[in-house]
N, C-alpha and C positions, 0 to 999 in steps of 0.2 A: 504495499498501498502502499504512496507517497506521501511524504511529510506535506504537501501541497494543499490536500482537503485534511487533514488534521489540522494546519493552523487556519484552513477554512473555517472548522466546527472548533480549536478552542474560539475564531474572532467571533463566530457568529451566538458561543454562549456567554462572552462576555456585553458584542454589544445590550443581548440581550438583557440582562444582568443591568445595566445603567438605566436600561429604559427603561426598564417596569421598573426598576427602585423608585426612580420619578414620580412613574404613576403610583408607585403606593403610597407612596411621600407625600405626593398630594389629596390623595384623594386621607390619608391623615388613618389611616392602616395598622393596629400595635404594633408590628412584625415586618415593618417593611422588606429587611434582609434575607429574613426564611421568604418570604415569599417570591424578592427576584431569584434567591438560590435556585430555589424548585420547578419555578419557570423556566431559570436560563437551561441545568443541569437539561428540565428534557428538550429544550428544544436544540444544542448539548445535543443531545443521546439520537435525536430523529436525526441529524441535518449529518453527523455522523456515520451511519444507520444507511443513512441514503448516498453516502457517497459511496463507503464500504460497496453496495449491491451493482451503483453502478462501478464502479473497479472493479466488482468480481464478472460483469457483461463481457465489460471490455478484454480482459481477460481471457475468456472463455469462446469468444470470437474472434480470436487468431489464431 
């Protein structure tokens, strides 16, 4: 698996955490960090799975 895919997944998770933290802070959620971490972890896992499947499919075509 390419390091570029891992970098994209981590970047997607970090951007999602920052955006969710700001949104949860704006609506005065009692646990902004936990909510941001949960959502960003889910986005990280989804993007990692998507890119892993894409790479696997590309290797099978070869």
